[in-house]
ZASERO-976183 format. One record per residue (C-alpha): x, y, z; residue in three letters. Coordinates in steps of 0.2 Angstrom, whole numbers, plus 5000, padded with zeros to 4 digits. Example, Ala and Ser with C-alpha at 12.3 -4.5 7.8 and 13.67 -1.06 7.14 Angstrom:
5062; 4978; 5039; ALA;
5068; 4995; 5036; SER;
//
This chain:
4955; 4844; 4867; UNK;
4954; 4845; 4847; UNK;
4954; 4864; 4846; UNK;
4940; 4866; 4858; UNK;
4939; 4880; 4871; UNK;
4933; 4880; 4889; UNK;
4929; 4896; 4898; UNK;
4927; 4899; 4916; UNK;
4928; 4913; 4929; UNK;
4938; 4902; 4942; UNK;
4946; 4885; 4941; UNK;
4950; 4876; 4958; UNK;
4958; 4859; 4956; UNK;
4960; 4848; 4972; UNK;
4964; 4830; 4973; UNK;
4952; 4828; 4988; UNK;
4935; 4819; 4987; UNK;
4931; 4819; 4974; UNK;
4947; 4822; 4965; UNK;
4948; 4835; 4951; UNK;
4960; 4835; 4936; UNK;
4963; 4846; 4921; UNK;
4970; 4839; 4905; UNK;
4972; 4851; 4890; UNK;
4978; 4842; 4874; UNK;
4978; 4842; 4855; UNK;
4976; 4861; 4854; UNK;
4963; 4863; 4867; UNK;
4962; 4879; 4876; UNK;
4956; 4884; 4894; UNK;
4953; 4902; 4898; UNK;
4950; 4908; 4916; UNK;
4952; 4922; 4928; UNK;
4959; 4913; 4943; UNK;
4967; 4895; 4942; UNK;
4972; 4887; 4958; UNK;
4979; 4869; 4961; UNK;
4980; 4862; 4979; UNK;
4979; 4845; 4988; UNK;
4990; 4835; 4976; UNK;
4981; 4842; 4961; UNK;
4989; 4839; 4944; UNK;
4986; 4847; 4928; UNK;
4993; 4841; 4911; UNK;
4995; 4852; 4896; UNK;
5001; 4842; 4881; UNK;
5000; 4853; 4865; UNK;
4987; 4864; 4873; UNK;
4985; 4881; 4881; UNK;
4980; 4888; 4898; UNK;
4976; 4907; 4898; UNK;
4973; 4914; 4916; UNK;
4974; 4931; 4924; UNK;
4981; 4923; 4940; UNK;
4989; 4906; 4942; UNK;
4993; 4898; 4959; UNK;
5001; 4881; 4959; UNK;
5002; 4873; 4976; UNK;
4991; 4885; 4986; UNK;
4990; 4880; 5004; UNK;
4993; 4862; 4998; UNK;
5002; 4853; 4984; UNK;
5000; 4856; 4966; UNK;
5009; 4852; 4950; UNK;
5008; 4857; 4931; UNK;
5017; 4847; 4918; UNK;
5018; 4854; 4901; UNK;
5026; 4847; 4885; UNK;
5025; 4846; 4866; UNK;
5022; 4865; 4863; UNK;
5011; 4868; 4877; UNK;
5008; 4886; 4882; UNK;
5004; 4894; 4899; UNK;
5000; 4913; 4899; UNK;
4996; 4923; 4914; UNK;
4990; 4941; 4913; UNK;
4994; 4946; 4931; UNK;
5006; 4933; 4939; UNK;
5011; 4915; 4943; UNK;
5015; 4910; 4961; UNK;
5022; 4892; 4964; UNK;
5020; 4887; 4982; UNK;
5009; 4900; 4990; UNK;
4996; 4903; 5004; UNK;
4985; 4917; 5011; UNK;
4992; 4929; 5024; UNK;
4991; 4921; 5041; UNK;
4987; 4904; 5035; UNK;
4997; 4890; 5044; UNK;
4996; 4879; 5029; UNK;
5010; 4884; 5017; UNK;
5010; 4879; 4999; UNK;
5021; 4867; 4989; UNK;
5020; 4868; 4970; UNK;
5030; 4863; 4954; UNK;
5029; 4868; 4936; UNK;
5038; 4857; 4923; UNK;
5039; 4864; 4906; UNK;
5047; 4854; 4892; UNK;
5049; 4853; 4873; UNK;
5051; 4864; 4858; UNK;
5039; 4878; 4858; UNK;
5033; 4875; 4876; UNK;
5032; 4892; 4884; UNK;
5027; 4901; 4900; UNK;
5023; 4920; 4899; UNK;
5019; 4931; 4914; UNK;
5023; 4948; 4921; UNK;
5029; 4941; 4937; UNK;
5034; 4923; 4942; UNK;
5036; 4919; 4961; UNK;
5043; 4903; 4966; UNK;
5042; 4899; 4984; UNK;
5031; 4913; 4989; UNK;
5024; 4907; 5005; UNK;
5030; 4889; 5005; UNK;
5041; 4879; 4993; UNK;
5041; 4881; 4974; UNK;
5050; 4873; 4960; UNK;
5051; 4877; 4941; UNK;
5060; 4865; 4929; UNK;
5063; 4871; 4911; UNK;
5070; 4858; 4899; UNK;
5072; 4851; 4881; UNK;
5071; 4868; 4872; UNK;
5056; 4876; 4882; UNK;
5055; 4894; 4885; UNK;
5050; 4906; 4900; UNK;
5047; 4924; 4897; UNK;
5043; 4935; 4912; UNK;
5046; 4953; 4917; UNK;
5052; 4948; 4935; UNK;
5056; 4932; 4944; UNK;
5058; 4930; 4963; UNK;
5064; 4914; 4971; UNK;
5061; 4912; 4990; UNK;
5050; 4927; 4995; UNK;
5042; 4934; 5011; UNK;
5049; 4923; 5024; UNK;
5066; 4914; 5029; UNK;
5058; 4897; 5028; UNK;
5052; 4899; 5010; UNK;
5062; 4891; 4997; UNK;
5062; 4893; 4978; UNK;
5071; 4882; 4966; UNK;
5073; 4884; 4947; UNK;
5082; 4873; 4935; UNK;
5084; 4877; 4917; UNK;
5093; 4863; 4907; UNK;
5097; 4858; 4889; UNK;
5103; 4868; 4874; UNK;
5089; 4878; 4867; UNK;
5080; 4880; 4884; UNK;
5080; 4898; 4890; UNK;
5073; 4910; 4903; UNK;
5071; 4928; 4898; UNK;
5068; 4941; 4912; UNK;
5066; 4958; 4905; UNK;
5068; 4967; 4922; UNK;
5074; 4960; 4939; UNK;
5079; 4943; 4945; UNK;
5079; 4940; 4964; UNK;
5087; 4924; 4970; UNK;
5083; 4923; 4989; UNK;
5072; 4938; 4994; UNK;
5068; 4934; 5012; UNK;
5069; 4916; 5009; UNK;
5081; 4904; 5000; UNK;
5083; 4904; 4981; UNK;
5093; 4891; 4971; UNK;
5095; 4894; 4952; UNK;
5104; 4881; 4941; UNK;
5108; 4884; 4923; UNK;
5115; 4868; 4915; UNK;
5119; 4858; 4899; UNK;
5119; 4872; 4887; UNK;
5104; 4882; 4893; UNK;
5103; 4901; 4894; UNK;
5096; 4914; 4906; UNK;
5095; 4932; 4902; UNK;
5090; 4946; 4915; UNK;
5093; 4964; 4917; UNK;
5097; 4967; 4936; UNK;
5100; 4952; 4947; UNK;
5101; 4951; 4966; UNK;
5107; 4935; 4975; UNK;
5103; 4936; 4994; UNK;
5092; 4951; 4992; UNK;
5086; 4956; 5009; UNK;
5092; 4953; 5027; UNK;
5088; 4936; 5033; UNK;
5090; 4926; 5017; UNK;
5103; 4913; 5018; UNK;
5112; 4900; 5007; UNK;
5105; 4907; 4990; UNK;
5115; 4904; 4975; UNK;
5116; 4904; 4956; UNK;
5125; 4888; 4948; UNK;
5130; 4888; 4930; UNK;
5138; 4873; 4923; UNK;
5143; 4865; 4907; UNK;
5149; 4870; 4890; UNK;
5138; 4883; 4881; UNK;
5128; 4886; 4897; UNK;
5126; 4905; 4899; UNK;
5120; 4918; 4911; UNK;
5119; 4935; 4903; UNK;
5115; 4950; 4914; UNK;
5112; 4967; 4906; UNK;
5115; 4978; 4921; UNK;
5120; 4976; 4940; UNK;
5124; 4958; 4946; UNK;
5124; 4958; 4965; UNK;
5130; 4943; 4974; UNK;
5127; 4944; 4993; UNK;
5116; 4960; 4992; UNK;
5110; 4963; 5009; UNK;
5113; 4945; 5015; UNK;
5122; 4929; 5009; UNK;
5124; 4925; 4991; UNK;
5135; 4914; 4980; UNK;
5139; 4912; 4961; UNK;
5147; 4896; 4955; UNK;
5153; 4894; 4937; UNK;
5160; 4878; 4931; UNK;
5164; 4866; 4917; UNK;
5165; 4879; 4903; UNK;
5150; 4889; 4908; UNK;
5150; 4908; 4906; UNK;
5143; 4923; 4915; UNK;
5143; 4941; 4908; UNK;
5136; 4957; 4916; UNK;
5136; 4973; 4907; UNK;
5135; 4982; 4924; UNK;
5145; 4980; 4940; UNK;
5147; 4963; 4948; UNK;
5148; 4965; 4967; UNK;
5151; 4952; 4981; UNK;
5146; 4958; 4998; UNK;
5137; 4975; 4994; UNK;
5132; 4981; 5011; UNK;
5140; 4980; 5029; UNK;
5135; 4963; 5036; UNK;
5132; 4955; 5019; UNK;
5143; 4941; 5012; UNK;
5146; 4937; 4993; UNK;
5156; 4922; 4986; UNK;
5161; 4918; 4969; UNK;
5169; 4902; 4962; UNK;
5175; 4900; 4944; UNK;
5182; 4883; 4940; UNK;
5187; 4873; 4925; UNK;
5194; 4876; 4908; UNK;
5185; 4890; 4898; UNK;
5174; 4894; 4913; UNK;
5173; 4913; 4912; UNK;
5166; 4927; 4923; UNK;
5166; 4944; 4914; UNK;
5160; 4962; 4916; UNK;
5159; 4977; 4904; UNK;
5160; 4987; 4920; UNK;
5169; 4985; 4937; UNK;
5171; 4969; 4948; UNK;
5170; 4973; 4966; UNK;
5175; 4960; 4979; UNK;
5169; 4967; 4996; UNK;
5160; 4983; 4993; UNK;
5155; 4987; 5011; UNK;
5153; 4969; 5016; UNK;
5163; 4953; 5014; UNK;
5167; 4947; 4997; UNK;
5177; 4931; 4991; UNK;
5181; 4928; 4973; UNK;
5191; 4913; 4967; UNK;
5197; 4908; 4949; UNK;
5203; 4890; 4949; UNK;
5208; 4876; 4936; UNK;
5211; 4886; 4920; UNK;
5196; 4898; 4923; UNK;
5196; 4917; 4919; UNK;
5190; 4933; 4927; UNK;
5189; 4947; 4914; UNK;
5183; 4965; 4915; UNK;
5185; 4979; 4903; UNK;
5186; 4991; 4918; UNK;
5193; 4989; 4936; UNK;
5194; 4976; 4950; UNK;
5192; 4982; 4968; UNK;
5196; 4971; 4982; UNK;
5189; 4978; 4999; UNK;
5183; 4995; 4992; UNK;
5174; 5004; 5006; UNK;
5177; 5007; 5024; UNK;
5173; 4991; 5034; UNK;
5174; 4980; 5019; UNK;
5184; 4964; 5018; UNK;
5188; 4957; 5001; UNK;
5198; 4942; 4995; UNK;
5203; 4938; 4977; UNK;
5212; 4921; 4974; UNK;
5218; 4915; 4957; UNK;
5226; 4898; 4957; UNK;
5229; 4883; 4946; UNK;
5238; 4882; 4929; UNK;
5231; 4894; 4916; UNK;
5219; 4903; 4928; UNK;
5220; 4922; 4925; UNK;
5212; 4939; 4927; UNK;
5211; 4953; 4915; UNK;
5207; 4971; 4921; UNK;
5213; 4989; 4918; UNK;
5217; 4992; 4936; UNK;
5217; 4980; 4951; UNK;
5216; 4989; 4968; UNK;
5217; 4979; 4984; UNK;
5212; 4987; 5000; UNK;
5205; 5004; 4995; UNK;
5197; 5010; 5011; UNK;
5194; 4992; 5017; UNK;
5204; 4976; 5019; UNK;
5209; 4967; 5003; UNK;
5220; 4953; 4999; UNK;
//
């Protein structure tokens, strides 16, 4: 606290006997190589700073970090929320809550639900800056959940976002928040189920700078509602490979799905895309419905003032389209 700095090689927080707690306040700073929270441990960072090479929140137990009032978490190597060692039967369950103007997390990689269940909540103008983010890693039973809410709150991913690698990923962008990524895969590998991105509310935005793959090698869904917008500079695909399934639902006045490239509903798998209730699907290039052999694509536009805009609409190329 009060501009002081605490230096340690390793910090291990456990609410066992005796319990250990970490409170960083009033511009205090903690520097460590490895920081681990387990056994219901809670760390509070209020206008303070945690700098660590590796951070594991909920490692083979339960752990929580609450940050607010301009608090900063910086990791040089990576952050895992909900983790465990290989072969350990005790999975982790962790959460990080970051809130408030100038509150920030920075890390090369952020894993949520790595070997267990993890949750990240970003609100009230807080910011997360990472190179890559993965929700629901390693096993089908793992679940990662991320919610970014409120105008001014943002998650910025300079490289790849994976929502549901082997496990299940749930990403929500709401109430005017924003997320930016380069490449995004929802339902990344075989075995992942029920992974989704949900964007809702006026001024809520998801900006993707390259490929947006919904149902990559497994199941994935994209839901846009209540005036939210999604734009991808690269192709947007639903059901990329044989056996995969991608679903998109855009609903509500001023809700928009747009691409600066192609939109493909059923590349080699099964794709379904619906625009309803005055929503829009816009691409500056083409829309393909059931493109490759063995694919099955369905595009549905319904409701007053719902519409699509494209150079060319092709239904049933080498597959089945409707």
